[in-house]
N, C-alpha and C positions, 0 to 999 in steps of 0.2 A: 571770729571774723578776721579775714585776712585782706590786706590791701587798704591803703588810705590815699586820699587825694584824687584829683581829676585823672581820668584815664586809667585808673586801676580797677581791677576786677575784685569783687567782694565774694567771699564764701561764707555763708551763714550756716553754722552747724545746728543740728537738731538739739532740742532740750534733752538733758540727761535722761529724763523719765521716758521720753519717746524712743531714744536710742536703746535704752535697756529693754523696753517692751518689744521692739522690733528686731533686736539683735542678740539679746542675752538669753540663753536657754534657761536660766534661773526663773525667768518669768514666762516660759513657754506654756506652762500649765493653764495660763489664762486663755490661750487659743484652743485648748482641748475641748471644752464643752461646746464652743462655737462650731468647731470643725465637726464634731460628732452630730450635733443638731442639724447642720447643713447637709451632711452626708445622709442622715436619716430622711430628711425632706426630699432629697433627690431620689433615693431608693423608693420611698413611698410613692412619689410621682411616677416612677418608671414601672412599678410592679404590675399595675393593671394594664399598662401598655404592652409590655413584652409577652403578656398572656392573652392579648386580645387580637383576633383576626383583623379587626378594623384598623389596627396599627401595623401588624406584622404581615398581613396578607393583602396587599393592594393599596393600603393607606387611605381607606375611605374616611377614617376619622380626621386625618389631616386635611384631606380634600374638603371636607365640610367646614373645617375651621378656616381654611384659606378662602373659601367661597364667601363665608360670612364676613371675613375681614376686608375683602376688597369691595364689597357691595357699598354703594353710596345711597343712603336713605333719602326719600323725598324731602323729609324734614329732619332737622337736627344735624348733629355732626357725625361724620363717618368714623368708623372704628380706627382707621389708620389716618393719622394727621398729616403725614408727609406723602406727597404725590409720588416721589421717586421710589419710596418703599412699597407703595401700592402697586406701582408698575412692576417692581421686582417680584412681588408675590404673585401678581397676575401672570407674569412670564413663566414662573415655575408651575403655576396652576394649568395654564394652557398647554405646556409641554409635559404635563402629567408627572412632574418630578415627585409628587406626593407618594407615588408607588414605591419609591426607594428611600425618600427622605424621611418618611414616617418611621421606618425601621432604624434609620440613623439616629433620630431623636430618641426613640425608646431605648435603644442599646446605649446611646451616649449618656442619657440620664442615669442609667444603671451603673455605667462605668465610672462616672463622676462621683456618684454616691459611694460606691465601694472604695474608690481611691481615697476619698476624704475620710471614710471611717477608719481605714487601716493606716492612713497618713503616708501614702505613697505618692510622691510628686504632687504634694498638696497644692502648691501655687499653680501648677499647670492644670490640675483638675478644677480648681476654683476659677481659673481663667475661662475654661470651656463652659463651666456652669454660668459664669457671668455673661458670656456671649449668648447663651441660650436665653437668659433672663432679659437681656437687651432686645433680642429678637422678638420675644413674646410681648414685651412692652410696646415696641414699635408696631406690632400687629394689633394693638388695642387691648391686650389682655393684661389688666393691672393685677388683679388677684394678690398673691403674696410676692410677686416678682421683685418689687422694689425692696422689700426687706431682705430677700435672698441675695439680691444684687449687692446690697451694702455689706452683708456678711461675707460674701465672696471677695469683695474689695478689701476688707480687713485682713483676710487670710493671704491675699496676694501681697499686701504691704508687709505682712509679717512672715514672708516666705522663708526667711532664714531659720526661723524657729517654730513656725506654725505646725510643722510635722515632726517636731523633735520627739514627742511622745507618740511615736509611730514608726513606720518603716523608713521615713526620711532620715531618721537618726543614723541609719547605716547606708542608705542609698546615696544621699548627697556626698558624703565623704568618699564612698567607693567610686563614684563616677567622676569626682574632681569638682569641687565647688567652684562656681563662677568667679569668686574673688581670689582664687589662686589656681595656677596651672599645675601645681604639684598634686600627685595622687597621694592620699593619706591612707594609712592602714587602720587607724582607729577613729571612730566618730568623735571622740573627745578632742582630737587634734584640730577638727574643723570648727570648733566652737570657742567662744571667748574664754580667757583664762579665769574670768570671774567665777565660772561654774566650778572649776577645779579648786579654787580657793575655798569654795563653800563645802567641798567634800570633807 
């Protein structure tokens, strides 16, 4: 903790165990089963969509989902709790956005799943997956979205090491990691020295 007295800013550091979990590749294996499971779930969700005309040819499946979501029953609560989101879905429905949006969802789910499985741009893939989960929840579809959302959030928090056992081990250093402007030649140079000491 830095700074004492009135008018001084305080910086509270993370506990050592949290810092190691989110930054030290030695513990990156903890994220591997979570990443593989989440990737499998997205691929499983996308498989029937990318092979279905209802999703890939006209978007009839998404049209039906949006129609049910915006409907307000005579009794009970509507599927969508927020009026602004209902108006947004209704706007897309009226303008027939489902005709192309359905393809975007199907292909997007498959892309997120594949990226997570191979560990390529893990945090970005998890972020787009989380965005879809939030959208589904706002549209009234609970299902497994809450659990998938939490898993994606954990991968985003651990973005520095979540894809270490995957392509991110080489992609992040090759592109130049956000915490340094220098381009590094070896993936080992982009990770904490604690890992090298363990070799």
